[in-house]
PDB file as gemmi writes it, atoms N, CA and C in Angstrom:
CRYST1    1.000    1.000    1.000  90.00  90.00  90.00 P 1                      
ATOM      1  N   MET A   1       0.825  -1.184   0.000  1.00  0.00           N  
ATOM      2  CA  MET A   1       0.000   0.000   0.000  1.00  0.00           C  
ATOM      3  C   MET A   1       0.876   1.258   0.000  1.00  0.00           C  
ATOM      4  N   ARG A   2       1.925   1.223   0.814  1.00  0.00           N  
ATOM      5  CA  ARG A   2       2.819   2.384   0.869  1.00  0.00           C  
ATOM      6  C   ARG A   2       3.536   2.595  -0.459  1.00  0.00           C  
ATOM      7  N   ARG A   3       3.891   1.515  -1.105  1.00  0.00           N  
ATOM      8  CA  ARG A   3       4.571   1.631  -2.399  1.00  0.00           C  
ATOM      9  C   ARG A   3       3.667   2.271  -3.437  1.00  0.00           C  
ATOM     10  N   ILE A   4       2.417   1.862  -3.436  1.00  0.00           N  
ATOM     11  CA  ILE A   4       1.462   2.433  -4.393  1.00  0.00           C  
ATOM     12  C   ILE A   4       1.253   3.916  -4.112  1.00  0.00           C  
ATOM     13  N   LEU A   5       1.128   4.278  -2.855  1.00  0.00           N  
ATOM     14  CA  LEU A   5       0.962   5.683  -2.487  1.00  0.00           C  
ATOM     15  C   LEU A   5       2.187   6.494  -2.903  1.00  0.00           C  
ATOM     16  N   LEU A   6       3.375   5.961  -2.657  1.00  0.00           N  
ATOM     17  CA  LEU A   6       4.605   6.642  -3.044  1.00  0.00           C  
ATOM     18  C   LEU A   6       4.695   6.784  -4.563  1.00  0.00           C  
ATOM     19  N   LEU A   7       4.369   5.735  -5.288  1.00  0.00           N  
ATOM     20  CA  LEU A   7       4.393   5.781  -6.747  1.00  0.00           C  
ATOM     21  C   LEU A   7       3.390   6.796  -7.280  1.00  0.00           C  
ATOM     22  N   THR A   8       2.205   6.819  -6.713  1.00  0.00           N  
ATOM     23  CA  THR A   8       1.182   7.773  -7.138  1.00  0.00           C  
ATOM     24  C   THR A   8       1.638   9.205  -6.870  1.00  0.00           C  
ATOM     25  N   ALA A   9       2.225   9.445  -5.708  1.00  0.00           N  
ATOM     26  CA  ALA A   9       2.714  10.787  -5.389  1.00  0.00           C  
ATOM     27  C   ALA A   9       3.832  11.206  -6.344  1.00  0.00           C  
ATOM     28  N   LEU A  10       4.721  10.275  -6.681  1.00  0.00           N  
ATOM     29  CA  LEU A  10       5.787  10.589  -7.631  1.00  0.00           C  
ATOM     30  C   LEU A  10       5.233  10.893  -9.019  1.00  0.00           C  
ATOM     31  N   LEU A  11       4.286  10.089  -9.467  1.00  0.00           N  
ATOM     32  CA  LEU A  11       3.684  10.331 -10.773  1.00  0.00           C  
ATOM     33  C   LEU A  11       2.969  11.673 -10.816  1.00  0.00           C  
ATOM     34  N   TYR A  12       2.268  11.987  -9.743  1.00  0.00           N  
ATOM     35  CA  TYR A  12       1.585  13.283  -9.667  1.00  0.00           C  
ATOM     36  C   TYR A  12       2.612  14.424  -9.695  1.00  0.00           C  
ATOM     37  N   GLY A  13       3.677  14.278  -8.938  1.00  0.00           N  
ATOM     38  CA  GLY A  13       4.716  15.312  -8.895  1.00  0.00           C  
ATOM     39  C   GLY A  13       5.403  15.502 -10.238  1.00  0.00           C  
ATOM     40  N   TYR A  14       5.701  14.416 -10.919  1.00  0.00           N  
ATOM     41  CA  TYR A  14       6.357  14.531 -12.221  1.00  0.00           C  
ATOM     42  C   TYR A  14       5.417  15.084 -13.287  1.00  0.00           C  
ATOM     43  N   GLY A  15       4.136  15.090 -13.031  1.00  0.00           N  
ATOM     44  CA  GLY A  15       3.196  15.675 -13.977  1.00  0.00           C  
ATOM     45  C   GLY A  15       3.058  17.178 -13.827  1.00  0.00           C  
ATOM     46  N   ASP A  16       3.684  17.738 -12.791  1.00  0.00           N  
ATOM     47  CA  ASP A  16       3.637  19.172 -12.548  1.00  0.00           C  
ATOM     48  C   ASP A  16       4.319  19.923 -13.701  1.00  0.00           C  
ATOM     49  N   PRO A  17       3.795  21.094 -14.067  1.00  0.00           N  
ATOM     50  CA  PRO A  17       4.422  21.856 -15.156  1.00  0.00           C  
ATOM     51  C   PRO A  17       5.881  22.230 -14.892  1.00  0.00           C  
ATOM     52  N   GLY A  18       6.316  22.245 -13.656  1.00  0.00           N  
ATOM     53  CA  GLY A  18       7.701  22.565 -13.351  1.00  0.00           C  
ATOM     54  C   GLY A  18       8.692  21.514 -13.841  1.00  0.00           C  
ATOM     55  N   PHE A  19       8.213  20.313 -14.144  1.00  0.00           N  
ATOM     56  CA  PHE A  19       9.078  19.238 -14.626  1.00  0.00           C  
ATOM     57  C   PHE A  19       8.993  19.057 -16.142  1.00  0.00           C  
ATOM     58  N   ASP A  20       8.563  20.072 -16.865  1.00  0.00           N  
ATOM     59  CA  ASP A  20       8.390  19.932 -18.314  1.00  0.00           C  
ATOM     60  C   ASP A  20       9.656  19.478 -19.028  1.00  0.00           C  
ATOM     61  N   GLY A  21      10.789  19.999 -18.679  1.00  0.00           N  
ATOM     62  CA  GLY A  21      12.020  19.633 -19.370  1.00  0.00           C  
ATOM     63  C   GLY A  21      12.664  18.364 -18.847  1.00  0.00           C  
ATOM     64  N   HIS A  22      12.158  17.805 -17.781  1.00  0.00           N  
ATOM     65  CA  HIS A  22      12.801  16.652 -17.138  1.00  0.00           C  
ATOM     66  C   HIS A  22      12.088  15.326 -17.398  1.00  0.00           C  
ATOM     67  N   ARG A  23      10.916  15.379 -18.005  1.00  0.00           N  
ATOM     68  CA  ARG A  23      10.168  14.144 -18.268  1.00  0.00           C  
ATOM     69  C   ARG A  23      10.582  13.543 -19.606  1.00  0.00           C  
ATOM     70  N   PRO A  24      10.553  12.211 -19.697  1.00  0.00           N  
ATOM     71  CA  PRO A  24      10.753  11.587 -21.015  1.00  0.00           C  
ATOM     72  C   PRO A  24       9.582  11.970 -21.935  1.00  0.00           C  
ATOM     73  N   GLU A  25       9.880  12.160 -23.185  1.00  0.00           N  
ATOM     74  CA  GLU A  25       8.852  12.621 -24.128  1.00  0.00           C  
ATOM     75  C   GLU A  25       7.675  11.649 -24.213  1.00  0.00           C  
ATOM     76  N   ALA A  26       7.942  10.368 -24.096  1.00  0.00           N  
ATOM     77  CA  ALA A  26       6.869   9.373 -24.191  1.00  0.00           C  
ATOM     78  C   ALA A  26       5.901   9.471 -23.015  1.00  0.00           C  
ATOM     79  N   LEU A  27       6.379   9.925 -21.867  1.00  0.00           N  
ATOM     80  CA  LEU A  27       5.535  10.013 -20.673  1.00  0.00           C  
ATOM     81  C   LEU A  27       5.007  11.417 -20.420  1.00  0.00           C  
ATOM     82  N   ASP A  28       5.373  12.361 -21.254  1.00  0.00           N  
ATOM     83  CA  ASP A  28       4.997  13.752 -21.016  1.00  0.00           C  
ATOM     84  C   ASP A  28       3.485  13.938 -20.955  1.00  0.00           C  
ATOM     85  N   ARG A  29       2.799  13.534 -21.998  1.00  0.00           N  
ATOM     86  CA  ARG A  29       1.347  13.735 -22.042  1.00  0.00           C  
ATOM     87  C   ARG A  29       0.595  12.944 -20.966  1.00  0.00           C  
ATOM     88  N   PRO A  30       0.881  11.647 -20.775  1.00  0.00           N  
ATOM     89  CA  PRO A  30       0.162  10.907 -19.724  1.00  0.00           C  
ATOM     90  C   PRO A  30       0.376  11.481 -18.320  1.00  0.00           C  
ATOM     91  N   LEU A  31       1.603  11.918 -18.014  1.00  0.00           N  
ATOM     92  CA  LEU A  31       1.859  12.475 -16.687  1.00  0.00           C  
ATOM     93  C   LEU A  31       1.154  13.814 -16.497  1.00  0.00           C  
ATOM     94  N   ARG A  32       1.158  14.650 -17.537  1.00  0.00           N  
ATOM     95  CA  ARG A  32       0.443  15.928 -17.432  1.00  0.00           C  
ATOM     96  C   ARG A  32      -1.058  15.696 -17.273  1.00  0.00           C  
ATOM     97  N   ASN A  33      -1.608  14.748 -18.025  1.00  0.00           N  
ATOM     98  CA  ASN A  33      -3.036  14.442 -17.907  1.00  0.00           C  
ATOM     99  C   ASN A  33      -3.379  13.897 -16.520  1.00  0.00           C  
ATOM    100  N   PHE A  34      -2.509  13.052 -15.981  1.00  0.00           N  
ATOM    101  CA  PHE A  34      -2.731  12.521 -14.639  1.00  0.00           C  
ATOM    102  C   PHE A  34      -2.720  13.650 -13.612  1.00  0.00           C  
ATOM    103  N   HIS A  35      -1.782  14.559 -13.731  1.00  0.00           N  
ATOM    104  CA  HIS A  35      -1.695  15.698 -12.813  1.00  0.00           C  
ATOM    105  C   HIS A  35      -2.965  16.549 -12.893  1.00  0.00           C  
ATOM    106  N   ARG A  36      -3.412  16.832 -14.099  1.00  0.00           N  
ATOM    107  CA  ARG A  36      -4.648  17.625 -14.275  1.00  0.00           C  
ATOM    108  C   ARG A  36      -5.865  16.899 -13.708  1.00  0.00           C  
ATOM    109  N   ALA A  37      -5.931  15.582 -13.919  1.00  0.00           N  
ATOM    110  CA  ALA A  37      -7.075  14.816 -13.420  1.00  0.00           C  
ATOM    111  C   ALA A  37      -7.123  14.827 -11.890  1.00  0.00           C  
ATOM    112  N   VAL A  38      -5.965  14.667 -11.251  1.00  0.00           N  
ATOM    113  CA  VAL A  38      -5.928  14.697  -9.786  1.00  0.00           C  
ATOM    114  C   VAL A  38      -6.319  16.080  -9.278  1.00  0.00           C  
ATOM    115  N   ASP A  39      -5.831  17.129  -9.941  1.00  0.00           N  
ATOM    116  CA  ASP A  39      -6.213  18.488  -9.536  1.00  0.00           C  
ATOM    117  C   ASP A  39      -7.716  18.711  -9.684  1.00  0.00           C  
ATOM    118  N   ALA A  40      -8.303  18.207 -10.770  1.00  0.00           N  
ATOM    119  CA  ALA A  40      -9.748  18.371 -10.982  1.00  0.00           C  
ATOM    120  C   ALA A  40     -10.546  17.635  -9.911  1.00  0.00           C  
ATOM    121  N   VAL A  41     -10.115  16.442  -9.561  1.00  0.00           N  
ATOM    122  CA  VAL A  41     -10.804  15.675  -8.513  1.00  0.00           C  
ATOM    123  C   VAL A  41     -10.712  16.400  -7.179  1.00  0.00           C  
ATOM    124  N   ALA A  42      -9.543  16.933  -6.862  1.00  0.00           N  
ATOM    125  CA  ALA A  42      -9.374  17.655  -5.598  1.00  0.00           C  
ATOM    126  C   ALA A  42     -10.255  18.902  -5.564  1.00  0.00           C  
ATOM    127  N   ARG A  43     -10.329  19.618  -6.667  1.00  0.00           N  
ATOM    128  CA  ARG A  43     -11.150  20.825  -6.745  1.00  0.00           C  
ATOM    129  C   ARG A  43     -12.637  20.473  -6.608  1.00  0.00           C  
ATOM    130  N   ASP A  44     -13.078  19.440  -7.301  1.00  0.00           N  
ATOM    131  CA  ASP A  44     -14.481  19.039  -7.229  1.00  0.00           C  
ATOM    132  C   ASP A  44     -14.836  18.476  -5.861  1.00  0.00           C  
ATOM    133  N   ALA A  45     -13.918  17.762  -5.246  1.00  0.00           N  
ATOM    134  CA  ALA A  45     -14.176  17.208  -3.915  1.00  0.00           C  
ATOM    135  C   ALA A  45     -14.383  18.319  -2.904  1.00  0.00           C  
ATOM    136  N   GLN A  46     -13.632  19.397  -3.043  1.00  0.00           N  
ATOM    137  CA  GLN A  46     -13.794  20.529  -2.131  1.00  0.00           C  
ATOM    138  C   GLN A  46     -15.188  21.133  -2.298  1.00  0.00           C  
ATOM    139  N   ARG A  47     -15.651  21.280  -3.525  1.00  0.00           N  
ATOM    140  CA  ARG A  47     -17.004  21.815  -3.768  1.00  0.00           C  
ATOM    141  C   ARG A  47     -18.071  20.895  -3.184  1.00  0.00           C  
ATOM    142  N   VAL A  48     -17.884  19.602  -3.352  1.00  0.00           N  
ATOM    143  CA  VAL A  48     -18.861  18.638  -2.834  1.00  0.00           C  
ATOM    144  C   VAL A  48     -18.913  18.690  -1.315  1.00  0.00           C  
ATOM    145  N   LEU A  49     -17.761  18.767  -0.683  1.00  0.00           N  
ATOM    146  CA  LEU A  49     -17.740  18.821   0.785  1.00  0.00           C  
ATOM    147  C   LEU A  49     -18.404  20.087   1.304  1.00  0.00           C  
ATOM    148  N   VAL A  50     -18.201  21.208   0.636  1.00  0.00           N  
ATOM    149  CA  VAL A  50     -18.863  22.451   1.038  1.00  0.00           C  
ATOM    150  C   VAL A  50     -20.367  22.316   0.867  1.00  0.00           C  
ATOM    151  N   ALA A  51     -20.801  21.704  -0.227  1.00  0.00           N  
ATOM    152  CA  ALA A  51     -22.236  21.524  -0.456  1.00  0.00           C  
ATOM    153  C   ALA A  51     -22.848  20.608   0.598  1.00  0.00           C  
ATOM    154  N   ILE A  52     -22.152  19.544   0.937  1.00  0.00           N  
ATOM    155  CA  ILE A  52     -22.658  18.627   1.967  1.00  0.00           C  
ATOM    156  C   ILE A  52     -22.736  19.333   3.309  1.00  0.00           C  
ATOM    157  N   ASP A  53     -21.714  20.115   3.637  1.00  0.00           N  
ATOM    158  CA  ASP A  53     -21.701  20.831   4.910  1.00  0.00           C  
ATOM    159  C   ASP A  53     -22.838  21.839   4.977  1.00  0.00           C  
ATOM    160  N   SER A  54     -23.059  22.590   3.905  1.00  0.00           N  
ATOM    161  CA  SER A  54     -24.141  23.579   3.934  1.00  0.00           C  
ATOM    162  C   SER A  54     -25.499  22.890   3.988  1.00  0.00           C  
ATOM    163  N   ARG A  55     -25.634  21.759   3.306  1.00  0.00           N  
ATOM    164  CA  ARG A  55     -26.899  21.025   3.355  1.00  0.00           C  
ATOM    165  C   ARG A  55     -27.140  20.472   4.758  1.00  0.00           C  
ATOM    166  N   ALA A  56     -26.096  19.998   5.415  1.00  0.00           N  
ATOM    167  CA  ALA A  56     -26.246  19.487   6.780  1.00  0.00           C  
ATOM    168  C   ALA A  56     -26.669  20.599   7.729  1.00  0.00           C  
ATOM    169  N   ASN A  57     -26.124  21.796   7.530  1.00  0.00           N  
ATOM    170  CA  ASN A  57     -26.517  22.925   8.372  1.00  0.00           C  
ATOM    171  C   ASN A  57     -27.979  23.291   8.147  1.00  0.00           C  
ATOM    172  N   VAL A  58     -28.425  23.235   6.905  1.00  0.00           N  
ATOM    173  CA  VAL A  58     -29.824  23.542   6.603  1.00  0.00           C  
ATOM    174  C   VAL A  58     -30.736  22.502   7.233  1.00  0.00           C  
ATOM    175  N   ILE A  59     -30.375  21.248   7.110  1.00  0.00           N  
ATOM    176  CA  ILE A  59     -31.197  20.178   7.674  1.00  0.00           C  
ATOM    177  C   ILE A  59     -31.246  20.294   9.197  1.00  0.00           C  
ATOM    178  N   ALA A  60     -30.147  20.688   9.814  1.00  0.00           N  
ATOM    179  CA  ALA A  60     -30.119  20.825  11.267  1.00  0.00           C  
ATOM    180  C   ALA A  60     -31.012  21.969  11.737  1.00  0.00           C  
ATOM    181  N   THR A  61     -31.187  22.990  10.926  1.00  0.00           N  
ATOM    182  CA  THR A  61     -31.994  24.147  11.348  1.00  0.00           C  
ATOM    183  C   THR A  61     -33.456  24.031  10.950  1.00  0.00           C  
ATOM    184  N   LEU A  62     -33.841  23.004  10.213  1.00  0.00           N  
ATOM    185  CA  LEU A  62     -35.238  22.869   9.785  1.00  0.00           C  
ATOM    186  C   LEU A  62     -36.222  22.764  10.945  1.00  0.00           C  
ATOM    187  N   PRO A  63     -35.979  21.982  11.989  1.00  0.00           N  
ATOM    188  CA  PRO A  63     -36.937  21.940  13.102  1.00  0.00           C  
ATOM    189  C   PRO A  63     -37.114  23.309  13.767  1.00  0.00           C  
ATOM    190  N   GLU A  64     -36.020  24.026  13.938  1.00  0.00           N  
ATOM    191  CA  GLU A  64     -36.113  25.363  14.537  1.00  0.00           C  
ATOM    192  C   GLU A  64     -36.905  26.302  13.634  1.00  0.00           C  
ATOM    193  N   LEU A  65     -36.683  26.209  12.337  1.00  0.00           N  
ATOM    194  CA  LEU A  65     -37.424  27.029  11.392  1.00  0.00           C  
ATOM    195  C   LEU A  65     -38.908  26.687  11.432  1.00  0.00           C  
ATOM    196  N   GLY A  66     -39.242  25.415  11.533  1.00  0.00           N  
ATOM    197  CA  GLY A  66     -40.639  24.999  11.632  1.00  0.00           C  
ATOM    198  C   GLY A  66     -41.308  25.556  12.875  1.00  0.00           C  
ATOM    199  N   ASP A  67     -40.614  25.531  13.998  1.00  0.00           N  
ATOM    200  CA  ASP A  67     -41.171  26.099  15.229  1.00  0.00           C  
ATOM    201  C   ASP A  67     -41.426  27.592  15.083  1.00  0.00           C  
ATOM    202  N   ARG A  68     -40.490  28.306  14.479  1.00  0.00           N  
ATOM    203  CA  ARG A  68     -40.664  29.749  14.294  1.00  0.00           C  
ATOM    204  C   ARG A  68     -41.835  30.054  13.370  1.00  0.00           C  
ATOM    205  N   LEU A  69     -41.984  29.261  12.309  1.00  0.00           N  
ATOM    206  CA  LEU A  69     -43.098  29.486  11.391  1.00  0.00           C  
ATOM    207  C   LEU A  69     -44.443  29.184  12.061  1.00  0.00           C  
ATOM    208  N   ARG A  70     -44.496  28.156  12.890  1.00  0.00           N  
ATOM    209  CA  ARG A  70     -45.732  27.866  13.624  1.00  0.00           C  
ATOM    210  C   ARG A  70     -46.084  29.018  14.562  1.00  0.00           C  
ATOM    211  N   ASP A  71     -45.086  29.525  15.273  1.00  0.00           N  
ATOM    212  CA  ASP A  71     -45.330  30.664  16.169  1.00  0.00           C  
ATOM    213  C   ASP A  71     -45.820  31.871  15.386  1.00  0.00           C  
ATOM    214  N   LEU A  72     -45.218  32.126  14.250  1.00  0.00           N  
ATOM    215  CA  LEU A  72     -45.638  33.249  13.421  1.00  0.00           C  
ATOM    216  C   LEU A  72     -47.047  33.038  12.891  1.00  0.00           C  
ATOM    217  N   GLY A  73     -47.355  31.813  12.487  1.00  0.00           N  
ATOM    218  CA  GLY A  73     -48.705  31.515  12.000  1.00  0.00           C  
ATOM    219  C   GLY A  73     -49.755  31.717  13.077  1.00  0.00           C  
ATOM    220  N   GLU A  74     -49.430  31.313  14.289  1.00  0.00           N  
ATOM    221  CA  GLU A  74     -50.366  31.515  15.396  1.00  0.00           C  
ATOM    222  C   GLU A  74     -50.545  33.001  15.711  1.00  0.00           C  
ATOM    223  N   ALA A  75     -49.464  33.752  15.616  1.00  0.00           N  
ATOM    224  CA  ALA A  75     -49.544  35.191  15.892  1.00  0.00           C  
ATOM    225  C   ALA A  75     -50.335  35.929  14.827  1.00  0.00           C  
ATOM    226  N   LEU A  76     -50.251  35.449  13.596  1.00  0.00           N  
ATOM    227  CA  LEU A  76     -50.950  36.125  12.494  1.00  0.00           C  
ATOM    228  C   LEU A  76     -52.346  35.555  12.245  1.00  0.00           C  
ATOM    229  N   ALA A  77     -52.705  34.503  12.935  1.00  0.00           N  
ATOM    230  CA  ALA A  77     -54.028  33.898  12.728  1.00  0.00           C  
ATOM    231  C   ALA A  77     -55.111  34.939  13.039  1.00  0.00           C  
ATOM    232  N   PRO A  78     -56.115  35.004  12.176  1.00  0.00           N  
ATOM    233  CA  PRO A  78     -57.179  35.989  12.443  1.00  0.00           C  
ATOM    234  C   PRO A  78     -57.932  35.636  13.710  1.00  0.00           C  
ATOM    235  N   THR A  79     -58.214  36.635  14.468  1.00  0.00           N  
ATOM    236  CA  THR A  79     -58.993  36.411  15.693  1.00  0.00           C  
ATOM    237  C   THR A  79     -60.453  36.297  15.313  1.00  0.00           C  
ATOM    238  N   THR A  80     -61.162  35.524  16.036  1.00  0.00           N  
ATOM    239  CA  THR A  80     -62.581  35.374  15.746  1.00  0.00           C  
ATOM    240  C   THR A  80     -63.341  36.576  16.307  1.00  0.00           C  
ATOM    241  N   LEU A  81     -64.109  37.179  15.476  1.00  0.00           N  
ATOM    242  CA  LEU A  81     -64.897  38.343  15.862  1.00  0.00           C  
ATOM    243  C   LEU A  81     -66.343  37.920  16.063  1.00  0.00           C  
ATOM    244  N   GLU A  82     -66.945  38.438  17.058  1.00  0.00           N  
ATOM    245  CA  GLU A  82     -68.359  38.158  17.298  1.00  0.00           C  
ATOM    246  C   GLU A  82     -69.201  39.054  16.394  1.00  0.00           C  
ATOM    247  N   PRO A  83     -70.262  38.524  15.850  1.00  0.00           N  
ATOM    248  CA  PRO A  83     -71.113  39.362  14.997  1.00  0.00           C  
ATOM    249  C   PRO A  83     -71.764  40.478  15.814  1.00  0.00           C  
ATOM    250  N   ILE A  84     -71.999  41.583  15.180  1.00  0.00           N  
ATOM    251  CA  ILE A  84     -72.611  42.733  15.862  1.00  0.00           C  
ATOM    252  C   ILE A  84     -74.094  42.586  15.899  1.00  0.00           C  
TER     253      ILE A  84                                                      
END                                                                             
């Protein structure tokens, strides 16, 4: 497992634009594509985690929001008037 992680980290590092002159020509495109793919996954994962966190906060506040709306509905309910 450690070897695979180390190999993946090396491949990702060699795909960085800073290594353009140091990569073998045959591996240039695959390494750059791998680097871009990992960056895209990391960027999208951050967006997903933010969306999940905000959704969890909304779900946590729904009962409180329901209580406030019930209180407001009771306060705004028309009072019954007796006929004259």
